[in-house]
C-alpha positions in Angstrom: 27.7 -12.4 -8.4 29.6 -15.3 -6.8 27.6 -17.6 -4.5 27.9 -17.1 -0.8 29.9 -20.0 0.6 28.9 -21.0 4.1 31.2 -23.1 6.2 29.8 -25.4 8.8 30.6 -22.8 11.5 29.0 -19.9 9.6 26.0 -22.0 8.6 25.4 -22.8 12.3 25.9 -19.2 13.2 23.3 -18.0 10.6 20.8 -20.6 11.7 21.5 -19.7 15.3 20.7 -16.0 14.7 17.5 -16.9 12.9 16.3 -19.3 15.6 17.2 -16.8 18.4 15.0 -14.2 16.7 12.2 -16.7 16.5 12.7 -17.7 20.1 12.6 -14.1 21.2 9.4 -13.4 19.2 7.7 -16.5 20.6 8.6 -15.7 24.2 7.8 -12.0 24.2 5.8 -12.1 27.5 3.5 -14.6 26.0 2.7 -12.5 22.9 4.2 -11.7 19.5 5.8 -8.4 18.8 7.8 -7.9 15.6 9.9 -4.8 16.2 12.2 -4.6 13.1 12.6 -5.7 9.6 15.2 -8.1 10.9 12.5 -9.9 12.8 10.2 -10.0 9.8 12.9 -11.1 7.4 13.8 -13.9 9.8 10.4 -15.5 9.8 10.1 -15.2 6.0 13.6 -16.7 5.4 12.6 -19.8 7.5 9.3 -20.1 5.8 7.4 -19.6 9.0 5.5 -16.3 8.3 2.1 -18.0 8.6 2.9 -19.1 12.1 3.5 -15.6 13.3 1.3 -13.5 11.1 -2.3 -13.6 9.8 -4.0 -12.0 6.9 -5.1 -8.5 7.9 -2.1 -8.0 10.3 -0.4 -4.7 9.6 3.2 -3.5 8.9 4.1 0.1 9.5 6.8 1.8 7.5 8.2 5.3 7.7 8.7 7.5 4.7 10.7 10.7 4.9 8.7 13.9 4.2 11.3 16.5 5.0 14.9 16.9 6.2 16.2 20.2 7.5 19.5 21.2 9.2 20.5 24.1 11.5 23.7 25.2 13.3 22.1 25.8 16.7 24.2 28.1 18.8 27.4 27.5 17.0 30.0 30.2 17.2 32.4 29.1 14.5 30.3 27.8 11.6 28.1 30.5 10.0 25.8 28.3 7.8 25.0 24.7 7.2 23.3 22.8 4.4 22.3 19.2 3.7 21.7 16.9 0.7 18.8 14.8 1.9 19.5 11.9 -0.4 23.0 11.5 0.9 21.9 11.7 4.5 19.2 9.0 3.9 21.7 6.7 2.1 24.2 7.0 4.9 21.7 6.5 7.7 20.4 3.4 5.9 17.0 3.7 7.5 14.2 6.3 7.8 13.0 7.4 11.2 11.5 10.7 12.3 13.7 12.4 14.8 16.4 14.9 15.7 20.0 14.0 15.1 23.0 16.1 16.4 26.7 16.2 15.6 29.1 18.1 17.9 32.6 19.4 17.2 35.0 18.8 20.0 37.8 21.0 18.7 39.2 18.3 16.5 36.5 16.0 15.1 32.8 15.8 14.7 30.9 13.1 16.6 27.5 11.8 17.2 25.6 12.0 20.5 26.9 8.4 21.3 30.5 9.6 20.7 31.0 7.9 17.3 33.4 10.0 15.2 31.9 11.0 11.8 32.7 12.9 8.7 29.9 15.4 7.9 30.3 15.2 4.2 29.4 11.4 4.3 26.0 12.5 5.6 25.6 15.2 2.9 26.3 18.0 5.4 28.3 21.0 4.4 29.3 23.8 6.8 30.5 27.3 6.1 33.0 28.9 8.4 35.6 27.4 10.7 34.2 25.1 13.4 35.0 25.8 17.0 34.7 23.5 20.0 31.0 22.8 21.0 29.7 23.9 17.6 26.7 21.7 16.7 24.8 20.6 13.6 21.2 19.6 14.2 19.4 17.5 11.6 15.6 17.2 11.9 13.9 14.5 9.9 10.1 14.2 9.6 8.4 11.2 8.2 4.9 9.9 7.5 3.9 6.4 8.6 2.6 4.1 5.8 0.5 1.2 6.9 0.4 -2.0 4.9 -2.1 -4.9 5.4 -0.9 -8.4 5.1 -3.1 -9.7 2.3 -1.6 -13.1 1.4 1.3 -15.5 1.6 3.5 -17.0 -1.1 1.2 -15.7 -3.8 3.7 -13.9 -6.1 6.6 -15.5 -7.9 9.9 -13.8 -7.1 12.3 -13.1 -9.9 15.1 -14.8 -7.9 14.2 -18.5 -7.9 16.0 -18.9 -4.6 13.5 -16.7 -2.8 10.7 -19.2 -2.4 8.7 -17.7 0.4 7.0 -14.3 0.6 4.5 -12.1 2.4 2.2 -10.0 0.2 1.4 -6.4 1.5 -1.1 -3.8 0.3 -1.2 -0.3 1.5 -4.2 0.3 3.8 -4.9 3.8 2.5 -4.8 5.8 -0.8 -1.8 7.8 -1.8 -1.5 10.7 -4.3 -5.1 11.2 -5.1 -5.5 14.0 -7.7 -1.8 14.2 -8.3 -0.8 12.3 -11.5 -2.5 10.2 -14.1 -2.2 6.5 -15.0 -1.1 7.9 -18.4 -1.2 11.3 -20.0 -3.0 11.7 -23.4 -0.6 10.5 -26.0 0.7 11.4 -29.5 -1.4 10.1 -32.3 1.6 9.9 -34.6 5.3 9.4 -33.7 7.7 11.0 -36.3 10.8 8.9 -35.9 12.7 10.7 -38.7 10.7 14.0 -38.4 8.2 15.5 -40.8 9.3 18.4 -43.1 7.0 21.4 -43.7 4.5 20.5 -46.4 1.2 18.7 -47.2 0.2 15.4 -45.6 -2.9 13.2 -45.5 -4.1 10.4 -43.3 -7.0 8.0 -43.1 -9.3 7.2 -40.2 -10.9 3.7 -40.1 -13.1 2.7 -37.2 -11.5 5.6 -35.4 -14.4 7.0 -33.4 -14.6 6.1 -29.7 -15.5 2.5 -29.3 -14.4 1.7 -32.9 -17.3 3.5 -34.7 -17.0 4.4 -38.4 -18.5 7.9 -38.3 -15.1 9.5 -38.7 -14.1 7.2 -41.6 -12.4 9.1 -44.4 -9.2 10.6 -45.6 -8.1 14.0 -44.3 -5.3 16.5 -45.1 -3.3 19.2 -43.4 -0.3 21.4 -44.1 2.7 21.9 -41.8 4.2 25.3 -41.9 7.0 24.2 -39.4 8.8 21.0 -39.5 8.4 18.4 -36.8 11.9 17.3 -35.5 12.9 13.6 -35.4 11.1 11.8 -32.6 8.5 14.5 -32.3 4.9 14.0 -33.4 1.4 15.2 -33.4 -2.0 14.6 -31.8 -5.6 15.5 -32.7 -7.3 17.3 -29.9 -10.9 16.5 -30.9 -11.1 12.8 -31.8 -10.9 9.5 -29.8 -13.0 10.7 -26.9 -16.5 9.8 -25.9 -19.3 12.0 -27.4 -23.1 11.6 -27.5 -22.8 11.6 -31.3 -20.0 11.5 -33.9 -19.5 13.1 -37.3 -16.7 13.9 -39.8 -17.1 17.6 -38.7 -15.4 16.6 -35.4 -12.2 15.9 -37.3 -12.3 19.1 -39.4 -10.9 22.3 -37.9 -7.9 23.7 -36.0 -7.3 20.5 -34.0 -3.9 19.1 -35.0 -1.1 20.1 -32.6 2.5 19.3 -33.3 5.2 18.7 -30.7 8.9 18.7 -30.1 10.3 15.3 -28.9 10.3 14.3 -25.3 13.9 13.7 -24.2 15.0 10.5 -22.5 15.3 12.5 -19.2 11.6 13.4 -19.3 12.0 17.0 -20.5 11.0 18.7 -23.7 7.8 18.0 -25.7 6.9 21.6 -26.3 4.1 22.4 -28.7 5.2 23.7 -32.1 2.1 24.8 -33.9 -1.7 24.2 -34.3 -2.7 23.1 -37.8 -6.0 23.0 -39.5 -7.4 19.6 -40.7 -9.8 19.3 -43.7 -11.2 16.5 -45.9 -8.8 15.4 -48.5 -9.7 17.0 -51.8 -8.4 14.2 -54.0 -6.0 16.5 -55.9 -3.5 18.1 -53.6 -0.2 16.2 -53.6 0.3 14.9 -50.1 2.6 12.6 -48.3 0.4 9.7 -47.0 0.9 9.0 -43.3 -1.3 5.8 -43.3 -4.3 4.8 -41.2 -5.4 5.3 -37.6 -8.1 3.5 -35.7 -9.5 3.5 -32.2 -8.7 0.0 -30.8 -8.5 -2.8 -33.4 -5.1 -3.2 -35.0 -6.6 -4.7 -38.2 -7.8 -1.2 -39.3 -4.5 0.6 -38.8 -1.1 1.0 -40.4 0.8 -1.1 -37.9 4.4 0.2 -38.1 4.9 1.4 -34.5 4.4 5.0 -35.4 0.5 5.0 -35.4 -1.3 5.2 -32.1 -4.9 4.6 -31.1 -7.2 7.6 -31.4 -8.6 6.6 -28.0 -5.1 6.9 -26.5 -4.6 10.1 -28.3 -7.6 11.4 -26.3 -7.3 9.8 -22.9 -4.0 8.0 -22.6 -2.9 4.4 -22.6 -4.3 1.6 -20.4 -1.1 -0.5 -20.8 0.2 -1.0 -17.3 3.8 -1.8 -18.4 4.2 1.8 -19.7 2.1 3.5 -17.0 3.2 6.6 -15.0 2.3 4.7 -11.8 4.5 1.7 -12.5 7.5 4.0 -13.0 6.7 6.0 -9.9 6.2 3.0 -7.6 9.6 1.5 -8.6 11.6 4.8 -8.7 14.0 5.9 -5.9 14.8 9.2 -7.7 14.8 12.3 -5.4 13.0 14.3 -8.0 11.9 14.2 -11.7 11.1 10.5 -11.5 9.3 10.3 -14.8 10.9 9.2 -18.1 9.1 8.3 -21.3 8.2 4.6 -21.5 6.6 4.7 -24.9 7.3 6.7 -28.1 3.9 8.2 -27.8 4.3 9.5 -24.2 3.8 13.1 -23.3 4.9 14.6 -20.0 2.3 13.8 -17.2 1.3 15.9 -14.3 3.5 15.2 -11.2 6.5 14.2 -13.4 8.9 16.2 -11.2 8.1 14.4 -8.0 10.4 12.1 -6.1 9.8 8.4 -6.7 7.8 6.3 -4.2 10.9 4.4 -3.0 12.8 7.7 -2.3 12.8 8.3 1.5 11.1 5.0 2.2 12.8 3.1 5.0 15.8 1.4 3.3 15.6 -1.7 5.5 12.0 -2.2 4.2 13.0 -1.5 0.6 15.9 -4.0 0.9 13.5 -6.7 2.1 11.3 -6.3 -1.0 11.8 -8.8 -3.8 11.2 -8.2 -7.5 8.2 -10.4 -8.3 6.5 -11.5 -11.5 3.5 -9.2 -12.3 1.2 -10.6 -15.0 -1.1 -8.0 -16.7 -3.6 -8.7 -19.5 -3.2 -6.8 -22.7 -6.0 -4.9 -24.4 -6.5 -6.0 -28.1 -4.7 -2.9 -29.3 -1.5 -4.2 -27.8 -1.8 -7.8 -28.8 0.9 -8.0 -31.5 2.5 -11.2 -32.6 0.1 -13.3 -30.5 0.8 -11.8 -27.1 -2.1 -11.7 -24.7 -0.3 -10.4 -21.6 2.7 -8.5 -20.3 5.1 -9.9 -17.7 7.0 -7.3 -15.6 9.2 -7.7 -12.6 8.6 -5.1 -10.0 9.3 -4.4 -6.3 6.1 -2.4 -6.1 3.0 -2.8 -8.2 -0.7 -2.2 -8.5 -3.1 -5.1 -7.8 -5.4 -6.5 -10.5 -9.2 -7.0 -10.9 -8.7 -10.7 -10.1 -6.7 -9.8 -6.9 -9.5 -7.7 -5.5 -12.8 -8.8 -7.0 -12.0 -12.4 -8.0 -13.0 -12.2 -11.6 -11.1 -12.0 -14.9 -11.4 -9.1 -17.4 -10.5 -11.3 -20.3 -11.6 -14.9 -21.0 -8.2 -15.9 -22.4 -6.0 -14.5 -19.7 -6.1 -14.6 -15.9 -4.0 -12.1 -13.8 -3.5 -14.5 -10.9 -5.9 -15.5 -8.1 -7.9 -13.5 -5.6 -6.0 -12.3 -2.6 -6.9 -14.1 0.6 -7.6 -10.7 2.2 -10.5 -10.1 -0.2 -12.1 -13.5 -0.3 -15.7 -13.6 1.0 -15.8 -9.8 1.4 -18.4 -7.3 0.4 -17.9 -4.2 -1.7 -17.7 -2.1 1.5 -14.6 -4.0 2.5 -12.9 -2.9 -0.7 -13.3 0.9 0.0 -10.1 2.8 0.6 -9.7 6.2 2.1 -7.5 9.3 2.2 -7.8 11.5 5.2 -11.1 9.9 6.1 -12.8 10.3 2.7 -13.5 7.4 0.4 -11.5 7.6 -2.9 -11.3 6.0 -6.3 -8.3 3.8 -6.6 -6.6 2.3 -9.6 -6.1 -1.4 -10.5 -3.6 -2.4 -13.2 -6.1 -4.3 -15.3 -7.0 -2.7 -18.7 -10.7 -2.3 -19.4 -11.5 -4.6 -22.4 -13.9 -2.4 -24.3 -11.6 0.6 -25.1 -7.8 1.1 -25.4 -7.7 4.0 -23.0 -9.5 3.0 -19.8 -8.3 1.1 -16.7 -10.2 -0.7 -14.0 -10.7 1.1 -10.7 -12.4 0.5 -7.4 -15.1 3.1 -6.8 -15.9 4.9 -3.6 -18.6 2.3 -3.0 -16.1 -0.5 -3.3 -17.6 -1.7 -6.6 -15.5 -2.1 -9.7 -15.7 0.3 -12.6 -13.4 1.9 -15.2 -12.1 5.3 -16.2 -9.8 6.9 -18.8 -6.1 6.6 -18.1 -5.8 10.4 -17.9 -7.7 10.3 -14.6 -5.8 11.2 -11.4 -7.2 8.6 -9.1 -5.5 7.2 -6.0 -2.5 4.9 -5.9 -2.5 1.8 -3.6 1.0 0.3 -3.6 1.4 -3.5 -3.3 4.7 -5.3 -2.6 6.2 -8.6 -1.4 8.7 -9.3 1.3 10.7 -12.3 0.1 13.1 -14.7 1.8 14.8 -18.1 1.4 13.5 -21.1 3.2 16.7 -23.1 3.2 20.2 -22.0 3.9 22.7 -24.7 2.7 26.4 -24.9 2.4 27.6 -23.6 -1.0 24.2 -21.9 -1.7 
């Protein structure tokens, strides 16, 4: 994209607009009242957010919940429909309200007289419009409240955006709706598996890396697994009070069709019996599986952790939540992020950004999000993932001020949570305290993620859990506007 060239006149005009905004804010009857994203952006762009805002101040944002359309008392048109995504895109902002368009016998116009084309707003009418026909659009929206939790903490992807405000939602969203990760495939069959006999070995494969399951097992496929399909074992990798080889033996292996790139498919093919390998049957060897330590597995990209087979993955980069938080899809937001992914609950929902006030979304910057890696994901010396996200989950360090791993820190504690008690970390939905996810992987197993409990203390849980989501984001802006920048 070419640089924006500012002449002396346009530079002065830009600075003038920003300073006028600041002057208006500062002289608002002796008090500050930020009434728009334009106001908020102005103070960020000039690097003066700390002069006008404090940690724990709040920003309210509307998010569309429903859009309906009716024809009122129209005599010419007989029916009307609306495409919500087109309407929102054309409006450019989200506000609950009732909007009308009236036909004057020649054109449609808004209440303020502005002539419009209905199709540009996603509106379709049936019949022939007559004078005074009316189309009424009703938009409902929820109000999302964000707390200001820090300033200039995150690193924007765009190096020109040097200043920012960090926000964290005050309440919990989506409790009980979708998991951090669905239980995954144990084996990914890139080229498929033909019907026939197979064997595999378990090595330190019991939950926590125990050896009670160690041994070689066999099974027979009566139906082929297509390319990019796979299988999982429904009785290993999870926590038990005791473990034995008998947990592996039985009708526990399920095979699956591939999950398509659009997030569909993945149907079960058959259930297959597993037995101890008899040492004689000719079998295709599928290699070794383990719970959490890569040194005990066949490390070719097709073999997953037994713990993730049971409870899902604790790798934030591939999580359902990261995808949902950064999606503006109107439906079916979920797409596979890993070859082992299976379709999670809530996959057909709209993304978090869909229906969120576009002026707010436009103000968000993609920022660097650093997340520690569990040992199972530490290939080729990597100890953490870097993702660039508009919306993200906060880390253990952000909230509780401590690191999960000695060799990697996920940032520094948010100012909002410094010198606070556990009670200050409790979050609610409809007045009830709820568990809420952090992005930090629990170090002891490959399937669990750190969470904040209903007491505000920190604990962990399997990634398949449907705890609450608390979105975090950063409003970013440039400090300096210079000619030729």
